[in-house]
C-alpha positions in Angstrom: -64.3 -22.0 -33.6 -64.2 -19.1 -31.2 -64.2 -19.2 -27.5 -65.9 -16.3 -25.7 -63.9 -14.4 -23.1 -64.7 -15.0 -19.5 -67.1 -12.4 -18.0 -64.5 -11.3 -15.4 -61.9 -10.6 -18.2 -64.4 -8.4 -20.1 -65.3 -6.6 -16.9 -61.6 -6.0 -16.1 -60.9 -4.8 -19.6 -63.8 -2.4 -19.5 -62.9 -1.1 -16.1 -59.2 -0.6 -17.1 -60.1 1.2 -20.3 -62.5 3.5 -18.4 -59.8 4.3 -15.9 -57.1 5.0 -18.5 -59.4 7.1 -20.7 -59.0 10.1 -18.3 -55.3 10.4 -19.1 -53.6 11.9 -22.2 -52.2 9.3 -24.6 -48.7 10.9 -24.3 -48.9 10.5 -20.5 -49.7 6.8 -20.9 -46.7 6.5 -23.3 -44.2 8.3 -21.0 -45.3 6.7 -17.7 -43.6 3.3 -18.3 -40.4 5.1 -19.4 -40.3 7.2 -16.2 -41.0 4.0 -14.2 -38.1 2.2 -15.9 -35.8 5.2 -15.2 -36.8 5.3 -11.6 -36.2 1.5 -11.3 -32.7 1.9 -12.7 -31.9 4.8 -10.3 -33.1 2.7 -7.3 -31.1 -0.3 -8.6 -28.0 1.9 -8.8 -28.4 3.1 -5.2 -29.0 -0.5 -4.0 -25.8 -1.6 -5.8 -23.8 1.2 -4.2 -25.2 0.3 -0.7 -24.3 -3.3 -1.4 -20.7 -2.5 -2.4 -19.9 0.2 0.1 -22.2 -0.7 3.0 -25.0 1.5 4.4 -22.8 3.5 6.7 -20.3 4.4 4.0 -23.0 5.3 1.6 -24.7 7.6 4.1 -21.4 9.3 4.9 -20.8 9.8 1.2 -24.2 11.3 0.7 -23.8 13.6 3.7 -20.3 14.7 2.4 -21.7 15.4 -1.0 -24.5 17.4 0.5 -22.0 19.4 2.6 -20.1 20.3 -0.6 -23.2 22.0 -1.9 -23.0 24.5 0.9 -21.8 27.9 -0.6 -18.1 28.2 0.0 -17.4 24.7 1.1 -16.8 23.2 -2.3 -14.7 26.3 -3.2 -12.5 25.8 -0.2 -12.0 22.1 -0.9 -11.1 22.8 -4.5 -8.7 25.4 -3.4 -7.0 23.0 -1.0 -6.8 20.3 -3.7 -5.3 22.8 -6.1 -2.6 23.7 -3.6 -1.5 20.0 -3.6 -1.7 19.7 -7.3 0.4 22.9 -7.7 3.0 21.4 -5.4 3.1 18.2 -7.4 3.2 20.0 -10.7 5.7 22.7 -9.7 8.4 23.0 -12.3 10.9 25.7 -13.3 8.4 28.5 -12.7 9.5 29.0 -9.1 11.5 32.0 -8.3 15.2 31.3 -8.6 14.8 27.8 -10.1 16.7 27.1 -13.2 14.7 26.8 -16.4 17.5 25.8 -18.8 21.1 24.6 -18.8 23.7 27.1 -17.7 25.8 28.5 -20.6 29.0 27.3 -18.9 29.1 24.4 -16.5 30.3 24.9 -12.9 32.5 21.8 -12.8 33.5 20.8 -9.3 32.0 24.0 -7.9 28.5 22.4 -8.3 29.2 20.5 -5.1 29.4 23.7 -3.2 26.1 24.8 -4.5 24.6 21.5 -3.6 25.9 21.8 -0.1 24.3 25.2 0.2 20.9 23.9 -1.0 21.1 21.0 1.4 21.3 23.4 4.3 17.7 24.4 3.6 16.5 20.9 4.4 14.9 20.3 7.8 17.0 18.8 10.6 15.4 15.3 10.6 17.7 13.5 13.0 15.6 12.2 15.9 12.4 14.2 15.1 11.2 12.7 11.8 8.7 9.8 11.6 8.7 7.3 8.8 11.0 9.2 6.5 14.7 8.4 7.3 15.6 5.3 9.1 19.4 5.6 9.3 20.4 7.7 12.3 23.6 9.7 12.9 25.8 11.8 10.7 26.1 10.9 7.0 29.8 11.5 7.1 30.6 8.7 9.6 29.6 5.3 10.7 27.0 3.2 8.9 25.6 6.2 7.0 29.0 6.9 5.5 29.6 3.3 4.6 26.3 3.1 2.7 27.1 6.3 0.8 30.5 5.0 -0.2 29.0 1.6 -1.3 26.4 3.4 -3.5 29.0 5.7 -5.0 31.3 2.8 -5.9 28.6 1.2 -8.0 26.7 4.3 -9.1 27.3 3.5 -12.8 26.1 -0.1 -12.8 22.8 -1.5 -14.1 21.7 -5.1 -13.3 19.7 -5.2 -16.5 23.0 -6.0 -18.2 23.8 -9.3 -16.5 27.0 -10.0 -18.4 28.5 -6.5 -17.9 27.8 -6.1 -14.1 27.8 -9.6 -12.5 28.8 -8.0 -9.2 25.4 -6.2 -8.7 23.6 -9.2 -10.1 25.1 -11.3 -7.3 24.4 -8.6 -4.7 20.7 -8.6 -5.7 20.4 -12.3 -5.5 22.1 -12.4 -2.1 19.9 -9.6 -0.7 16.8 -11.5 -1.8 18.0 -14.9 -0.4 19.1 -13.4 2.9 15.8 -11.5 3.3 13.9 -14.7 2.5 15.9 -16.6 5.1 14.6 -14.1 7.7 11.0 -14.8 6.7 10.9 -18.6 6.8 12.5 -19.8 3.6 14.7 -22.3 5.6 11.6 -23.8 7.3 9.9 -26.9 5.8 6.5 -25.1 6.0 7.6 -22.6 3.3 7.9 -25.3 0.6 11.6 -24.5 -0.2 11.0 -22.4 -3.3 10.9 -18.8 -1.9 12.1 -16.5 -4.6 11.9 -12.8 -5.6 13.5 -9.6 -6.7 14.7 -6.2 -5.5 12.5 -3.2 -6.3 12.6 0.6 -5.9 10.4 0.6 -2.7 7.4 -0.8 -1.0 4.9 0.5 -3.5 6.6 -1.2 -6.4 6.9 -4.4 -4.4 3.2 -4.3 -3.7 2.3 -3.4 -7.3 4.3 -6.4 -8.6 2.8 -8.8 -6.0 -0.7 -7.6 -7.1 0.1 -7.9 -10.8 1.6 -11.3 -10.4 -1.3 -12.5 -8.3 -3.8 -11.3 -10.8 -2.1 -13.1 -13.7 -1.5 -16.2 -11.6 -5.2 -16.4 -10.7 -6.2 -15.9 -14.3 -4.0 -18.8 -15.3 -5.1 -21.0 -12.4 -8.8 -20.2 -12.3 -9.6 -18.3 -15.4 -10.6 -15.1 -13.5 -11.0 -12.2 -16.0 -12.7 -9.7 -13.7 -10.3 -9.7 -10.8 -11.2 -8.3 -7.3 -9.1 -8.0 -4.2 -10.1 -7.4 -0.6 -8.1 -5.4 1.9 -8.6 -3.8 5.3 -9.1 0.0 5.5 -5.7 0.1 7.3 -3.8 -1.4 4.3 -1.4 0.9 2.4 -2.7 3.1 -0.3 -0.4 1.3 -2.8 -3.1 -1.2 -3.2 -5.4 1.6 -4.5 -2.7 2.4 -7.0 -2.4 -1.2 -8.0 -6.1 -1.5 -8.5 -6.1 1.5 -10.8 -3.1 0.4 -12.8 -4.1 -3.2 -13.3 -7.9 -2.8 -13.5 -8.8 -4.7 -10.4 -11.9 -4.1 -8.4 -10.9 -3.1 -4.8 -12.9 -3.8 -1.7 -11.8 -2.0 1.5 -13.4 -3.5 4.6 -13.5 -2.2 8.1 -11.0 -3.3 10.8 -12.2 -4.8 14.1 -12.3 -3.1 17.5 -8.6 -3.8 17.9 -7.8 -2.2 14.6 -6.8 -5.5 13.1 -8.0 -6.9 9.7 -11.6 -8.3 10.3 -11.4 -11.8 8.9 -15.2 -12.3 9.0 -15.7 -9.0 7.0 -13.2 -10.1 4.5 -14.7 -13.6 4.2 -18.1 -12.0 3.5 -16.7 -10.1 0.5 -15.0 -13.1 -1.2 -16.6 -14.3 -4.4 -15.8 -16.1 -7.6 -13.7 -13.1 -8.9 -11.6 -12.7 -5.8 -7.9 -13.1 -6.6 -6.3 -12.0 -3.3 -6.6 -10.7 0.2 -4.1 -8.7 2.2 -2.7 -8.4 5.7 0.0 -6.1 7.2 2.6 -6.8 9.8 2.4 -4.2 11.1 -0.1 -1.8 9.4 1.2 1.7 8.7 -1.5 3.7 10.4 -1.5 2.1 13.9 1.5 -0.3 14.0 -0.8 -3.3 14.7 -0.2 -6.8 13.2 -3.1 -8.3 11.3 -4.1 -11.9 12.1 -2.0 -13.4 9.3 -2.7 -17.1 10.4 -6.4 -16.6 10.1 -6.1 -14.8 6.8 -3.8 -17.7 5.6 -6.5 -20.2 6.5 -9.1 -18.1 4.7 -6.9 -17.8 1.5 -6.1 -21.5 1.6 -9.8 -22.5 1.9 -10.7 -20.5 -1.1 -7.6 -21.2 -3.2 -6.7 -17.5 -3.5 -3.6 -15.4 -2.9 -2.6 -13.7 0.3 -0.1 -10.9 0.3 1.6 -9.8 3.5 2.9 -6.3 3.7 6.1 -6.5 5.8 7.5 -3.3 4.4 7.8 -1.9 8.0 8.2 -5.1 9.9 10.5 -7.3 7.8 13.7 -6.3 9.4 12.3 -6.0 13.0 9.8 -8.7 13.7 12.2 -11.7 13.0 14.6 -10.2 15.5 12.0 -9.1 18.0 10.8 -12.8 18.1 14.4 -13.9 18.7 14.6 -11.4 21.6 11.5 -13.0 23.1 8.8 -10.5 22.2 5.4 -12.1 21.6 5.2 -11.8 17.8 2.4 -13.7 16.1 3.1 -15.8 12.9 3.5 -13.5 9.9 5.8 -15.0 7.3 6.0 -17.9 4.8 5.7 -20.5 7.6 2.0 -19.5 7.5 0.2 -21.7 5.0 -1.7 -19.5 2.5 0.8 -16.7 2.3 1.8 -16.4 -1.4 3.8 -13.2 -1.4 5.5 -10.7 0.9 6.9 -7.2 0.5 9.8 -6.0 2.6 11.5 -2.7 2.6 15.3 -2.9 3.1 15.5 1.0 3.1 13.5 1.1 6.3 14.8 -0.9 9.3 17.2 -2.8 7.0 19.1 0.6 7.1 19.8 0.5 3.4 19.7 3.5 1.0 16.4 4.9 -0.1 14.9 3.1 -3.0 15.5 -0.5 -2.0 12.8 -3.1 -1.3 12.2 -6.8 -1.9 9.2 -8.7 -3.2 9.1 -12.4 -2.4 6.9 -15.3 -3.6 6.2 -18.7 -2.3 7.2 -20.4 -5.5 8.4 -19.8 -9.1 5.0 -20.6 -10.5 3.6 -17.4 -9.0 6.7 -15.2 -9.7 6.9 -16.0 -13.4 3.9 -13.8 -13.8 5.9 -10.9 -12.6 8.3 -11.0 -15.6 7.7 -9.3 -18.9 9.3 -10.9 -22.0 9.3 -9.4 -25.4 10.5 -11.8 -28.1 9.6 -10.0 -31.3 11.3 -6.7 -30.8 13.8 -5.6 -33.5 16.2 -4.7 -30.7 16.4 -8.3 -29.7 15.1 -10.4 -26.8 13.9 -8.1 -23.9 13.2 -9.6 -20.5 12.5 -7.4 -17.5 11.7 -8.7 -14.0 10.4 -5.5 -12.4 8.5 -2.4 -13.5 11.7 -0.5 -14.2 14.0 -1.6 -17.1 17.3 -0.1 -16.1 17.8 -0.1 -12.4 20.4 1.7 -10.2 23.0 -0.9 -9.2 24.4 1.5 -6.7 21.3 1.1 -4.5 21.4 -2.6 -4.7 25.1 -2.5 -3.7 24.1 -0.2 -0.8 21.5 -2.6 0.4 23.9 -5.5 0.2 26.5 -3.5 2.1 24.0 -2.6 4.8 23.0 -6.2 5.4 26.5 -7.6 5.3 28.1 -4.9 7.5 25.4 -5.2 10.2 24.9 -8.9 10.2 22.3 -10.8 12.3 23.8 -9.5 15.6 23.8 -6.0 14.4 20.0 -6.1 13.5 19.3 -7.9 16.8 20.9 -5.0 18.7 19.1 -2.4 16.7 15.8 -4.2 17.2 16.4 -4.3 20.9 16.9 -0.5 21.0 13.9 0.1 18.7 11.5 -2.0 20.8 12.7 -0.4 24.1 12.4 3.1 22.6 8.9 2.2 21.4 7.8 1.0 24.8 9.1 4.2 26.4 7.3 6.4 23.9 4.1 4.5 24.5 4.4 4.8 28.2 5.1 8.6 27.9 1.9 9.1 25.9 -0.2 7.0 28.3 1.2 9.2 31.2 -0.4 12.3 29.5 -4.1 12.3 30.7 -5.4 14.1 27.6 -4.0 11.5 25.2 -4.5 7.8 24.6 -2.7 5.2 22.5 -4.8 3.7 19.7 -5.0 0.0 19.9 -2.1 -2.2 21.1 1.0 -1.3 19.0 3.2 -4.3 18.5 6.3 -2.8 17.0 7.7 0.7 16.5 4.7 2.6 15.3 2.5 4.3 17.9 -0.7 6.1 16.9 -2.3 8.3 19.5 -5.4 10.4 19.8 -7.4 12.5 22.2 -11.0 13.0 23.3 -10.1 16.2 25.0 -8.0 18.3 22.7 -7.8 18.6 18.9 -5.1 16.1 18.0 -4.4 17.8 14.7 -3.7 21.1 16.5 -1.3 19.1 18.7 0.4 17.9 15.5 0.6 21.5 14.2 2.3 22.7 17.4 4.8 19.8 17.3 5.5 20.6 13.7 6.3 24.2 14.7 8.8 22.8 17.2 10.6 20.7 14.5 8.8 17.4 14.9 7.6 15.8 11.7 4.9 13.2 12.4 2.3 11.6 10.2 -1.3 12.8 10.6 -3.9 10.0 10.2 -7.4 10.4 8.9 -10.0 9.7 11.6 -7.2 8.6 14.0 -9.5 7.3 16.7 -11.6 5.0 14.4 
């Protein structure tokens, strides 16, 4: 039994067929494909806007358009190539050795090294964020550190039974550093642990890697994401690339601090960690660590605090009575901290500490290989062999200075910082960015080109760090 089509359906079909009959069959075949392609393009744009935000997307489009201007892209590529050439420079430079000398120089090599060293800039007193030990390397604390490093230059903590001295030095550096950052307080949980690393970048890399694997074990997250303020160190970008983590950079607030609301809006089921700095490298401003800790705790995710700059200043500044907000393991929600001993800890370059709230998190930092024909291999950090001399130098720095020594240094650092800040504020054409809380002071200008100011200062022997978009 057949049912006749409703009159309106027959009318619609006849009208549609009449309308489409004016088009070529190929056109009718390709039209849906073009529509699908257009939909996919629009979807991609909407996803980019969702991920980056409308403002960042517009800026990106504008910058891409600018690069299409004849000469602009060529100029940018040329500048990039200059940097690449510097990074890749090898024995091709004039006068640089390209192979071993036929006969060795013996002790005379030291004379040549002294000659080469004379070509380095005079950094004492005029260099920002590069060398933290003042004075002459042949006397005082500088000399002491050099001798300590030299004494243990041949050692390697990878071999525990051969060099128990540096193994002890590392353990004590870690425990002493942890004590400065709340490990003795009940709020820390009493399990603070960690290792020494080659610097702040390695400490951050290890904290990110450990957090990723910890959250995978805890929540089963296989597509990890982390959220950081735009002011956070670029080491997190490196970690994201190395460990295949999606990175979200969110704007800071009007005071250049991490915007907790903006971070909260980005948290989703794949978020493994958020980040705060105390202080941040660009502006010297401490992020709201307590608020970030509450946020991390409420979502059950990790919070890493970058104390690479502040770890050996803020605890002592607080003791001196400066208004330092909470920043360490006494803040619930903080799961890891990075601290550079080679900055205000006045240790040799290449010494940092990464700390964790407990052993359950830190165990994900270790790499253990049990089936290697060379035997059992366990390595706690990215490096296998590590220079024991640097560990010994860090231990010597901390033991030689002691609490009172760091307290006195911090007093001088904070006073000098306030004087510099006042000096900048007394110059009408300049202004201090935000409200610096430690030793870093960023300044800009609405009157003069601040980058030209930096160029002039460089010509006079000052070596400062130029920020991108310093006023925003």
